[in-house]
C-alpha positions in Angstrom: 97.6 119.5 94.8 98.3 122.2 97.6 101.4 122.0 99.7 102.0 123.8 102.9 105.6 123.3 104.6 105.6 123.3 108.3 109.2 124.1 109.3 110.4 124.9 112.9 114.0 124.6 114.6 113.2 126.1 117.8 112.9 124.5 120.9 109.7 124.1 123.0 108.6 122.0 125.8 108.0 118.3 124.5 105.8 115.6 126.0 106.4 111.9 126.0 104.2 110.0 124.0 102.1 108.3 127.0 101.6 111.6 128.6 98.4 113.4 129.1 98.1 116.4 127.2 97.0 119.7 129.3 93.5 121.2 129.0 92.7 118.6 126.2 95.1 120.0 123.6 97.3 117.3 121.7 99.1 119.8 120.0 101.9 120.1 123.0 103.0 116.1 121.6 104.6 117.9 118.6 107.2 119.8 120.2 109.3 121.8 117.5 106.3 121.4 114.8 104.2 124.3 116.1 103.8 125.6 112.7 102.4 121.9 111.4 100.2 122.1 114.4 98.7 125.3 113.2 98.3 124.3 110.0 96.4 121.0 110.9 94.3 123.0 113.4 93.2 125.3 110.7 92.6 122.7 108.3 90.3 120.9 110.8 88.1 123.8 111.0 87.2 123.5 107.3 88.8 120.0 106.0 88.9 119.1 102.5 88.5 115.5 101.8 92.1 114.3 101.7 95.6 115.0 103.0 99.0 113.8 102.4 101.0 114.0 105.5 104.8 114.1 105.1 107.8 113.6 107.2 110.6 111.6 108.1 109.6 107.8 109.1 108.9 107.4 112.8 106.7 108.0 115.5 106.3 111.8 114.9 104.3 110.9 111.9 102.0 108.7 113.9 101.7 111.2 116.6 100.9 114.0 114.0 98.4 112.0 112.3 96.8 111.2 115.5 96.6 114.8 116.6 95.2 115.6 113.4 92.4 113.1 113.5 91.4 114.0 117.1 90.9 117.5 115.7 89.1 116.4 112.8 86.4 114.3 115.1 86.1 116.7 117.8 83.9 119.6 117.0 85.9 121.2 120.1 88.6 120.1 122.5 87.3 117.2 124.4 89.8 115.3 126.6 88.1 111.9 126.2 88.1 112.0 122.4 91.7 113.2 122.1 92.8 110.6 124.7 91.0 107.8 122.6 92.3 109.0 119.3 95.8 109.4 120.7 95.8 105.9 122.0 94.3 104.5 118.5 91.1 103.4 120.3 88.5 105.8 119.1 85.9 103.9 116.7 85.9 106.9 114.2 89.5 107.2 113.5 90.6 104.0 111.6 94.1 103.1 110.9 95.3 101.0 108.1 99.2 100.0 107.9 101.0 97.5 105.5 100.2 93.8 106.0 103.7 92.4 106.0 105.7 94.9 103.5 102.7 96.4 101.4 99.0 97.5 101.6 97.2 95.1 99.8 94.5 95.1 97.2 92.3 93.4 99.7 93.1 96.2 102.4 92.2 98.7 99.7 88.7 97.0 99.8 88.4 97.3 103.6 89.5 100.9 103.2 86.8 101.5 100.9 84.4 99.9 103.1 85.3 101.8 106.1 85.1 105.2 104.0 81.4 104.6 103.4 80.4 103.4 107.0 78.9 106.1 109.0 80.6 107.5 112.1 79.8 105.7 115.4 79.8 108.5 117.9 82.1 111.6 116.7 80.7 114.7 118.1 81.3 116.3 114.6 79.4 113.7 112.5 83.0 112.7 110.9 85.4 109.8 110.7 88.8 109.7 109.6 90.9 107.0 108.0 94.5 107.1 108.3 96.7 105.0 106.2 100.4 104.7 107.3 103.1 104.1 105.4 101.0 105.1 102.2 104.1 104.8 100.0 103.8 100.9 100.2 100.4 100.8 98.8 100.5 98.2 95.9 100.0 100.0 92.5 96.7 97.9 91.9 95.4 98.7 95.4 96.5 102.5 94.7 94.5 102.6 91.5 91.5 100.9 93.2 91.6 103.8 95.8 91.9 106.9 93.5 88.1 107.4 93.3 87.7 106.9 97.2 90.7 109.7 97.4 89.0 112.0 95.1 85.4 111.8 96.1 85.1 110.2 99.5 81.6 110.5 101.6 81.2 113.9 102.9 81.7 112.7 106.5 85.0 111.1 105.7 88.5 112.5 105.6 91.4 110.5 104.4 95.0 110.9 106.0 97.7 109.6 103.7 100.9 109.3 106.0 104.2 108.9 104.0 107.9 109.4 104.4 108.5 108.7 100.7 105.4 110.9 98.7 107.3 110.5 95.5 106.5 107.0 95.7 102.8 107.6 95.3 101.1 108.1 91.9 100.7 111.8 90.6 97.0 111.2 90.6 97.1 110.1 94.3 99.1 113.3 95.4 97.0 115.7 93.2 93.8 114.7 95.2 95.5 115.7 98.5 96.2 118.7 100.1 99.9 118.3 101.6 101.4 119.1 105.1 105.2 118.5 105.7 106.7 118.1 109.1 110.3 119.2 109.0 113.3 117.5 110.7 114.2 119.1 114.1 117.5 120.0 114.7 119.7 118.1 117.4 119.7 121.0 119.8 115.6 121.3 119.7 115.4 117.5 120.3 117.8 117.5 123.2 115.9 120.5 125.0 112.7 118.9 124.3 113.7 115.7 126.1 115.3 117.8 129.1 111.8 119.7 129.3 110.3 116.1 129.7 112.5 115.4 132.5 115.3 113.3 131.0 118.9 113.4 131.9 120.9 115.8 129.9 123.7 113.3 128.6 121.4 110.8 127.7 119.0 113.5 126.0 122.1 114.5 124.2 123.0 111.0 122.9 119.3 110.3 121.7 119.1 113.6 119.9 122.6 112.8 118.2 121.4 109.4 117.1 117.5 110.3 116.3 118.1 111.6 112.8 115.9 114.6 113.5 112.8 112.7 114.8 111.8 113.6 118.3 109.5 110.3 118.4 112.6 108.1 117.7 114.8 109.9 120.4 111.9 109.1 122.7 112.3 105.6 121.7 116.0 105.8 122.1 116.1 107.0 125.6 113.0 104.6 126.6 111.7 101.6 125.1 114.3 101.1 122.5 117.6 102.1 124.9 118.2 98.4 125.7 117.7 97.4 122.2 120.5 99.7 120.9 123.0 98.7 123.9 122.7 95.0 122.8 123.5 95.5 119.1 126.2 98.1 120.2 127.8 95.3 122.6 127.5 92.6 120.1 129.8 94.8 117.6 132.6 94.8 120.6 132.3 91.1 121.3 132.1 89.4 117.6 135.3 87.0 117.1 134.8 85.6 114.0 133.6 82.3 115.1 130.4 80.3 114.9 129.7 79.8 118.3 130.1 83.4 119.4 127.9 84.3 116.3 125.0 82.2 117.4 125.3 83.2 121.0 125.2 86.8 119.9 122.2 86.2 117.5 120.4 84.8 120.1 121.0 87.8 122.6 120.0 90.2 119.8 116.7 88.0 119.1 115.9 88.4 122.8 116.6 92.1 122.7 114.2 92.6 119.7 111.4 90.2 121.6 111.6 92.5 124.6 111.1 95.7 122.5 108.2 94.2 120.8 107.1 93.1 124.4 106.7 97.0 125.1 104.7 97.2 121.9 102.3 94.5 122.9 101.7 96.2 126.1 100.7 99.3 124.7 98.5 97.5 122.4 97.0 95.7 125.3 96.0 99.4 126.8 94.8 100.8 123.8 92.2 97.8 123.4 91.6 98.0 127.4 90.9 101.8 126.8 88.4 100.9 123.9 86.5 98.4 126.1 85.9 100.9 128.9 84.9 103.7 126.2 82.4 101.4 124.8 81.1 100.5 127.9 80.6 104.1 129.1 79.4 105.2 125.6 76.9 102.3 125.4 78.1 101.1 121.9 75.9 98.5 120.2 77.2 95.0 120.6 77.7 94.8 117.0 79.9 97.9 116.9 81.9 96.7 119.9 82.6 93.4 118.3 83.6 95.1 114.9 85.8 97.7 116.3 87.4 94.9 118.6 88.0 92.9 115.4 89.6 95.9 113.6 91.8 96.9 116.4 93.1 93.2 117.3 93.8 92.8 113.3 95.6 96.2 113.4 97.6 95.3 116.3 98.8 92.0 114.8 99.9 93.8 111.9 101.4 96.5 114.0 103.4 93.9 116.0 104.9 92.1 112.9 105.8 95.6 111.5 107.4 96.8 114.9 109.6 93.4 114.7 111.1 94.6 111.4 111.3 98.1 112.8 113.3 96.8 115.9 115.7 95.0 113.9 116.2 98.0 111.5 116.8 100.1 114.5 119.5 97.4 115.8 121.2 97.4 112.5 121.1 101.2 112.4 122.9 101.2 115.7 125.5 99.0 114.2 126.1 101.2 111.3 126.6 104.2 113.6 129.4 102.3 115.3 131.3 101.6 112.1 130.5 105.1 110.6 132.2 106.6 113.8 135.0 103.9 113.5 135.8 104.9 109.8 135.2 108.5 110.3 138.0 108.8 112.8 138.4 110.6 116.3 138.5 113.9 114.9 135.2 113.6 113.2 131.7 114.5 115.2 130.8 111.1 116.8 127.3 109.8 116.9 127.8 107.6 119.7 128.4 110.1 122.3 128.7 107.5 125.1 131.5 105.6 123.7 134.8 106.1 122.1 135.2 105.2 118.2 136.5 101.7 117.4 139.6 100.7 116.0 138.9 99.1 112.8 140.5 98.7 109.3 138.7 100.6 106.8 138.0 97.6 104.5 136.6 95.6 107.4 134.4 98.6 108.6 133.2 98.6 104.8 132.5 95.0 104.9 130.8 95.5 108.2 128.2 98.3 106.5 127.8 96.2 103.5 126.7 93.2 105.9 124.2 95.8 107.3 123.0 96.7 104.0 122.5 93.2 102.9 120.3 92.7 106.3 118.0 95.4 105.5 117.6 94.2 102.0 117.0 90.5 103.5 114.1 92.1 105.9 112.0 93.0 102.7 112.2 89.4 101.9 110.8 88.3 105.2 113.5 85.8 106.1 114.1 83.8 109.3 115.2 86.7 111.8 117.3 84.2 113.6 119.4 83.2 110.6 119.5 86.8 109.4 121.1 88.3 112.9 123.3 85.2 112.8 124.6 86.0 109.4 124.9 89.4 110.0 127.2 88.8 113.2 129.2 86.2 111.5 130.4 89.1 108.5 131.2 91.6 111.2 134.8 92.6 111.6 136.6 91.3 114.9 139.9 91.8 116.7 139.8 95.4 117.1 139.8 97.5 120.3 138.3 101.0 121.3 140.5 103.7 121.5 141.1 105.2 124.9 139.0 108.0 125.9 
């Protein structure tokens, strides 16, 4: 396996995910990942059969995969093609993601079938399969795909996208050329957000909480801002009673539903973009039906996964609050918009343990309302924030 690492800690002008790239170029979306963009542009000119795209889990990886895919299916920069790929609506870029928590053997069969299907409209006579969260491939599914990873049809390029490459089989990794995205430093993320027109204080907070991911920072300053606020507020209001726990759990559930509403709206926009493109390009009716079914199935899976990710983001917000409290006032704070809590160390540890339990429970696909209520019941109460 060939590995190329793209590391950039400098600042550059960023662009929000829903913005239009200038001059048909998608790479401006990868603020701070100029080296990765260069590597993918060179690879797109003479691609091999499979790539392993590695980085921290989050929107940055999906954006990078779509940028790369747009370059692979467009023989030269084409604004229409790029726009469709970045919206997930191009018929020759097929995305797969876990069904619930894993990529199943049945999905592996779908991947093989798509690999051998001819491109529909690609100007380069090429199609791209994007396997998101590839580390979640079931062992049987991964084994079933090895031959396809090694020898796909000449017209097909496969992108395995993962934040945990070591969870993949050695035989899978050896069949791919690897490209790494590097975490950005806090200053680079804040500068990119400010360059997009964000408020500097809000940008600084999002950058501090983002874990080095520009895409996550964009979410924290955008769609997931209210979600984080709801979970942080819950930590301030718990009182140890079942009545309050039920009330807060309902409010947190509503915040999660609101976050999913934004995802559903984007999915509807993707489908609408495809319908428009299909009409303009004169797709055959059977291809329209096939693509629409593929997109709606992917959207359903995406919304299920997005619900889980929204809860994880909320749990992460709670963890950051308790870690700030345990670190003390002299340590660098994650939550720049509030003073650290006053909480007994043992109670803070129990709160973090409850957060860990909630994360593990999500993998078992539990009742989300009960999960949130149980989580709130195990959070400490009776503390007050220190004065600013």
